[in-house]
C-alpha positions, 0 to 999 in steps of 0.5 A, a space after each residue: 352300278 355293277 360292271 358288265 364285263 368279261 370273266 376276268 379284267 386282266 389289267 386290273 388283276 395284274 395291277 393288284 398283283 403288282 401293288 401287293 408286290 410293291 407293298 411287300 417289297 417296300 414294307 420289308 426288304 427296302 425298309 431294311 436296306 433303304 428306309 426312305 425308299 421303302 417308306 415312300 413305296 409303301 405309302 404309294 402302294 397303299 394309295 394304289 390299293 385304295 384305288 383298287 378297292 374302289 374298282 372292286 366295289 364297282 364290280 371289278 375285276 371278276 364277275 364274282 363280287 365275293 372273289 373280287 372282294 377277297 383280292 382286297 381283303 387285307 387292311 392295308 389302308 388301316 383307317 377305313 374298313 373296306 365294307 364301310 368304304 363300299 357301302 358309303 361310296 355306293 351311297 355317294 353315287 346317288 348323284 341327286 344328293 352330291 354335296 348334301 351335308 347329311 345324305 352324301 357320305 363323302 360330303 366336305 360341307 357342313 350344314 350352316 346351322 352346325 357351322 354357326 355352333 362351332 367354336 372359333 378354334 374349330 372353325 379355324 381348323 376346318 378353314 385350314 382343312 379347306 386348303 389343299 395343304 390342310 386337306 393333305 396334312 389335317 384331312 386324314 385325322 379330321 376325316 377319320 375322327 368324323 367317320 369313326 364318331 359317326 360309325 360309333 353312333 350308328 353301332 350304338 343305335 343298333 346298325 348291324 351292318 356298320 358293326 359287321 364291317 368293323 368286325 371284319 376289319 379286325 382280321 383284315 388289319 391283323 393280316 398286316 400286323 402279322 406281316 409286319 411281325 414276321 418280316 424284318 423291315 418296317 415297324 408299326 410306327 413307320 407303317 402308321 405314318 405311311 398309311 397316313 401319308 397315303 391317306 393324305 395323297 388320296 385327299 388330293 383327288 377328293 379335294 375338289 371332286 365335287 362342288 356346290 352347284 344348284 344343278 346336279 350335273 354341275 357338281 362333278 369335276 374333270 381334271 385332265 391330268 395324265 401323270 403319276 397321280 392320275 395313275 395312282 387314282 386309276 383315272 378317277 380324276 375324270 370324275 364326271 365320266 366315272 359318275 356317268 359310267 360307274 361300272 366302266 373299268 379304270 383303263 377304259 375311262 380316258 378313251 371314253 372321255 376323249 371321245 365325248 369330251 365336249 359333251 362331258 364338259 357341257 354336262 358338268 358346266 365346264 367344271 374343269 382343271 387342266 392338271 393337278 399342277 393347276 390345282 396345287 398352284 391355285 389352292 395349295 394355301 388357298 381355300 377352294 370352298 367355304 366349310 358351310 354349304 353355300 347353297 344349303 338347304 334351298 339353293 340346289 336341286 334335291 330329291 323331294 323325299 331327301 328331307 325326311 330320309 335319315 343320313 345314309 353314311 358318315 359325312 363330315 357332318 357326322 363328326 360335328 352335329 349334335 348327338 341324336 336326341 340331344 337338345 339343339 343348341 341356339 345357333 349363333 348368327 351364320 357366317 359363311 367364309 
């Protein structure tokens, strides 16, 4: 999945520099002289920074992965350590397990048996989270809780890689804290709010990137948007192209899609939206999917060994399943809404 490219990808490097510049300006001078604009630009810069981290974990902009990762070391996003983002996202690219409640670390579906055991208030909360508004407002908190709970389980079980990623996150966030302390401008409360807003904006992209579908090739979306959100997401809205060619740089994806549009749409069984405006219009207050996986466990193609493979990252299920070794509860009758 690593990129095969020239020594330096200058468009990506230039965007990294510009993103740091906007972030620095928004969180300092503008936050003193025009706080609403400073807050907005800081949040947008954090969104862009997260998208750049995604580029880096796929091998951009340098041939040296260590050098690329050094570019995005500061913990601007606050909530997720880069090392965990990298490891879980690369695991997510095992396309045969997309939407698997356990083996896809970015799945937003629950095992129906887990869903059946949840309380009525929790079901209501998760149903609200499956509207676009809910995903933007509630999603960052729900995802962070599930992610941290899953990682704490892994650390207690002796997973050194997870523990090391969180250990590196401490100095990464400390750099942000040092900047906020030294520079007049944004306080911690405002910065936390900006980071939360950024996470909510990123949830627009991930809201419908993948769907439950019996065929692997039909699970990944195309959103034919060319507006500001597409730029903030670095063309990851052309998501089936990214999954087909994960080592291709963000600025090359539109041309690849344009040249192969018919084939990409055949490949993903026409899973297509014309723009994010269409997505907002259809799903802002309406759930796109049920929370329990509608095809789990027997209605979709999976690799034969998946049933015996431990979960490889904290999907939504990590926050709601029983503790490892706990006695299973008797499930209530399954209801899929």
